[in-house]
C-alpha positions as CSV (number, residue, x, y, z in Angstrom):
1,M,145.3,108.0,109.3
2,A,144.8,105.5,106.5
3,W,144.6,107.2,103.0
4,D,143.4,105.8,99.8
5,P,146.6,105.5,97.6
6,E,145.3,107.7,94.8
7,L,144.1,110.4,97.1
8,A,147.4,110.3,99.1
9,A,149.3,111.0,95.9
10,A,147.2,114.1,95.4
11,L,147.5,115.5,98.9
12,P,150.6,117.6,98.2
13,A,148.9,119.6,95.5
14,L,145.7,120.4,97.4
15,P,144.9,124.1,97.9
16,D,144.7,125.4,101.5
17,L,141.0,126.0,102.0
18,H,141.1,126.3,105.8
19,I,139.1,129.4,106.8
20,A,141.2,131.0,109.6
21,D,141.9,133.7,106.9
22,L,138.4,133.7,105.3
23,G,139.3,136.2,102.6
24,A,142.3,134.1,101.5
25,A,140.2,130.9,101.6
26,R,137.5,132.4,99.5
27,E,140.0,133.5,96.9
28,R,141.6,130.1,96.8
29,M,138.1,128.6,96.4
30,R,137.4,130.9,93.4
31,E,140.8,129.9,91.9
32,L,139.9,126.2,92.3
33,A,136.4,126.7,90.8
34,A,138.0,128.5,87.8
35,R,140.1,125.4,87.1
36,A,137.1,123.1,87.2
37,P,135.7,121.6,84.0
38,E,133.3,123.9,82.1
39,P,129.8,122.6,81.3
40,P,129.1,122.2,77.5
41,P,128.1,125.5,75.8
42,G,124.4,126.3,76.5
43,A,124.0,123.5,79.0
44,V,123.6,125.8,82.0
45,E,121.7,129.1,82.1
46,E,121.6,131.8,84.7
47,E,118.2,133.0,86.0
48,T,117.0,135.2,88.9
49,V,114.1,133.9,91.0
50,P,111.9,135.6,93.6
51,G,113.7,135.5,97.0
52,P,112.9,136.2,100.6
53,D,111.6,139.6,101.8
54,G,111.0,140.9,98.2
55,G,114.6,140.1,97.1
56,S,115.9,137.7,94.5
57,V,118.1,134.7,94.3
58,R,120.5,134.0,91.4
59,V,120.3,130.4,90.3
60,L,121.9,128.2,87.6
61,V,119.6,126.0,85.7
62,A,120.5,122.8,83.7
63,R,117.6,121.3,81.7
64,P,117.4,117.8,80.3
65,P,116.9,116.9,76.7
66,G,113.3,116.0,75.8
67,T,109.9,117.4,76.7
68,G,107.3,116.8,79.4
69,P,107.5,117.1,83.2
70,A,110.9,115.9,84.5
71,P,112.2,115.3,87.9
72,G,113.9,118.2,89.7
73,V,117.1,118.4,91.7
74,L,118.1,121.3,94.0
75,L,121.9,121.1,94.1
76,L,123.4,122.9,97.1
77,H,127.1,123.6,97.1
78,G,129.4,123.3,100.1
79,G,131.8,125.8,101.7
80,G,131.1,125.8,105.4
81,F,128.3,128.3,105.0
82,V,131.0,131.0,104.4
83,M,132.5,130.4,100.9
84,G,131.7,128.8,97.6
85,A,129.3,129.8,94.8
86,A,126.8,128.2,92.5
87,D,129.3,128.4,89.6
88,M,131.5,125.8,91.2
89,S,128.7,123.2,90.6
90,A,127.8,124.2,87.0
91,A,129.5,121.3,85.4
92,Q,128.0,118.8,87.9
93,A,124.6,120.3,87.3
94,A,124.9,119.7,83.6
95,T,126.0,116.2,84.1
96,L,123.2,115.4,86.5
97,A,120.6,116.9,84.1
98,T,121.8,114.6,81.3
99,E,122.3,111.4,83.4
100,L,119.0,111.8,85.4
101,G,116.8,113.5,82.8
102,A,116.1,116.1,85.5
103,V,115.9,119.9,85.8
104,V,118.8,120.8,88.1
105,V,118.9,124.2,89.9
106,V,121.8,125.5,91.8
107,P,121.1,128.5,94.1
108,D,123.8,131.1,94.7
109,Y,122.8,131.4,98.4
110,R,124.1,134.2,100.6
111,L,127.1,133.5,102.8
112,A,128.0,134.1,106.4
113,P,129.3,136.1,108.3
114,E,127.9,138.9,106.1
115,H,124.6,137.1,106.0
116,P,124.2,134.7,108.9
117,Y,121.4,132.1,109.5
118,P,118.7,132.1,108.2
119,A,119.8,133.9,105.0
120,A,121.3,130.8,103.2
121,L,118.3,128.7,104.2
122,D,115.8,131.3,103.1
123,D,117.5,131.6,99.7
124,C,117.5,127.8,99.2
125,A,113.9,127.5,100.3
126,A,113.0,130.2,97.7
127,A,114.9,128.3,95.0
128,L,113.2,125.0,96.0
129,A,109.7,126.6,95.8
130,W,110.6,128.0,92.3
131,L,111.9,124.6,91.1
132,A,108.9,122.7,92.4
133,G,106.5,125.2,90.8
134,R,108.1,125.1,87.3
135,P,105.7,123.7,84.6
136,D,108.5,121.4,83.2
137,V,109.0,119.8,86.7
138,D,107.0,116.9,88.2
139,P,106.4,118.2,91.8
140,A,106.1,114.6,93.0
141,R,109.7,114.0,92.0
142,V,111.8,116.8,93.5
143,A,115.0,115.8,95.3
144,L,117.7,117.7,97.3
145,Y,121.4,117.1,96.9
146,G,123.7,118.9,99.3
147,M,127.4,118.7,99.9
148,S,129.0,119.6,103.3
149,A,127.2,122.9,104.4
150,G,124.9,122.2,101.4
151,G,124.1,118.9,103.0
152,G,123.2,120.7,106.2
153,L,120.9,123.1,104.3
154,A,119.3,120.1,102.5
155,A,118.6,118.4,105.8
156,A,117.1,121.6,107.1
157,L,114.9,122.1,104.0
158,T,113.4,118.7,104.5
159,L,112.4,119.7,108.1
160,L,111.0,123.0,106.8
161,G,109.0,121.2,104.2
162,R,107.5,118.8,106.6
163,D,106.7,121.4,109.3
164,R,105.4,124.1,107.0
165,G,103.6,122.1,104.4
166,G,105.9,121.9,101.5
167,P,107.3,122.0,98.9
168,A,107.3,118.2,99.1
169,V,110.7,116.5,98.6
170,C,110.8,112.8,97.5
171,F,114.5,112.2,98.3
172,Q,117.5,113.7,100.0
173,V,121.2,113.2,99.2
174,L,123.4,114.3,102.2
175,D,127.1,114.3,101.2
176,A,129.2,114.8,104.3
177,P,126.4,116.9,105.8
178,E,127.3,119.7,108.2
179,V,124.4,119.4,110.7
180,D,125.7,119.6,114.3
181,D,127.0,122.9,115.8
182,R,127.8,121.2,119.1
183,L,131.2,119.8,117.8
184,S,131.2,116.9,120.3
185,T,131.5,113.8,118.1
186,P,134.6,111.6,118.3
187,S,135.6,112.5,114.7
188,M,135.2,116.2,115.3
189,R,137.4,116.0,118.4
190,A,140.0,113.8,116.6
191,F,140.5,115.5,113.2
192,V,142.1,118.8,114.0
193,D,144.5,119.1,111.0
194,T,142.9,117.1,108.1
195,P,142.9,118.3,104.5
196,L,140.3,120.8,103.3
197,W,138.3,120.7,106.5
198,S,139.2,120.3,110.2
199,R,137.8,121.0,113.6
200,P,139.1,124.7,113.7
201,D,137.3,125.2,110.4
202,A,134.1,123.8,111.8
203,E,134.3,126.0,114.9
204,L,134.7,129.2,112.7
205,S,132.0,128.0,110.3
206,W,129.4,127.6,112.9
207,R,130.4,130.8,114.7
208,H,129.9,132.8,111.5
209,Y,126.7,131.0,110.5
210,L,125.0,131.4,113.9
211,S,126.3,134.9,114.7
212,G,122.8,136.4,114.1
213,L,121.2,134.3,116.8
214,D,120.5,135.4,120.3
215,G,119.4,132.4,122.2
216,D,118.8,128.7,121.4
217,V,120.0,127.2,118.1
218,P,116.9,126.1,116.1
219,V,116.8,122.7,114.4
220,Y,116.6,124.4,111.0
221,A,120.1,125.8,111.6
222,A,121.5,122.6,113.0
223,P,119.3,119.6,112.1
224,A,121.2,117.2,114.4
225,R,119.4,119.0,117.2
226,A,116.0,117.8,116.0
227,T,114.4,115.2,118.2
228,D,111.6,114.4,115.7
229,L,112.7,113.2,112.3
230,A,109.6,111.2,111.5
231,G,108.0,111.8,108.1
232,L,111.1,113.0,106.3
233,P,111.9,111.7,102.8
234,P,114.3,108.8,102.2
235,A,117.9,109.6,102.3
236,H,121.2,108.7,100.8
237,V,124.0,109.7,103.2
238,A,127.7,109.6,102.3
239,V,130.5,110.2,104.8
240,Y,134.3,110.2,104.5
241,E,136.6,108.2,106.8
242,N,139.1,111.0,107.7
243,D,136.6,113.8,108.1
244,P,135.6,115.7,111.2
245,L,132.0,115.7,109.9
246,R,132.0,111.9,109.6
247,D,130.4,111.0,112.9
248,E,127.6,113.6,112.8
249,G,126.7,112.3,109.4
250,L,126.6,108.7,110.8
251,A,124.6,109.9,113.8
252,Y,122.1,111.8,111.6
253,A,121.6,108.7,109.4
254,T,121.0,106.6,112.4
255,A,118.5,109.1,113.8
256,L,116.7,109.1,110.5
257,L,116.5,105.3,110.6
258,T,115.3,105.3,114.2
259,A,112.5,107.6,113.2
260,G,111.4,105.2,110.4
261,V,113.0,107.0,107.5
262,S,114.6,104.7,104.9
263,V,118.4,105.4,104.6
264,E,121.2,104.2,102.4
265,L,124.5,104.9,104.1
266,H,128.0,104.8,102.6
267,L,131.3,105.4,104.4
268,F,134.1,105.7,101.9
269,P,137.4,104.4,103.3
270,G,140.7,106.3,103.0
271,T,138.9,109.5,102.1
272,F,138.8,113.0,103.6
273,H,136.3,115.8,103.5
274,R,135.3,116.5,99.9
275,S,138.0,114.3,98.5
276,A,135.3,113.4,95.9
277,I,136.5,116.4,93.9
278,L,139.7,114.6,93.1
279,A,140.1,112.1,90.2
280,A,140.2,108.7,91.9
281,E,138.4,105.4,91.7
282,V,136.7,105.9,95.0
283,S,135.4,109.3,93.8
284,R,134.1,107.8,90.6
285,R,132.4,105.1,92.6
286,Q,130.8,107.6,94.9
287,A,129.5,109.7,92.0
288,A,128.0,106.7,90.3
289,E,126.3,105.5,93.5
290,T,124.8,108.9,94.0
291,V,123.4,109.0,90.5
292,A,122.0,105.5,90.9
293,A,120.3,106.4,94.2
294,L,118.7,109.5,92.6
295,R,117.6,107.5,89.5
296,R,115.9,104.9,91.8
297,A,114.2,107.6,93.7
298,F,112.8,109.1,90.5
299,S,111.7,105.8,89.0
């Protein structure tokens, strides 16, 4: 595999986040999140919003400076549907709120296997409805930004919104989206021992996430199974060269284009799954391009 030189230098220090031992992986994810930069004091607040079946969803909220209706971004963390938390995206939420002048909401959605599909999707849908209904948010300028499993949830939310009449979404950012449970793409077959995510992780991830199903897998669980993508919002899709999820992201972007959906697609060379968390020029370029795409969508 060809590695970006800056990323290659960081490989020996990467934590082992492979999920064969899910408890250990979750603990390492928490340790990694604890070392992440903190948002400025007061930049991010914690709230509880109405959830599915009379429950509630914990969310983090970052508000922009100024007054008046602002764009909204629902930011969905990764973790293969089985690990991660809203707190790991707190600093990113604060940065996006400032750079975009947007209200950014990060739901702390439930995780599998304790809470299989559709728990995470239901929590994210509840958070999206709450965000779109806020008086300080322009409902015509609400976007989804999901990473890895969060990208799969973002793609599913756009399908839900189209099929069930809202909330409307004007744009979707799908960063290495996990959208295909069939695990049959060339990259999924090839990358069995790549950093941070590999085929064995994907197999376990989907097994845990879909464990509550008895029968066919719905498109809202695995959006790559959808045969009708017409009428979905424009998309910005990012994929990583040495990532088992690479080809399903490429295929989903192509399917969106075929359905008449406008797509901007970026494949970042020398990268691996979620290498964007590392300080490198390619990571800074990806972050800047994502912000620029969202800014254009809101203009």
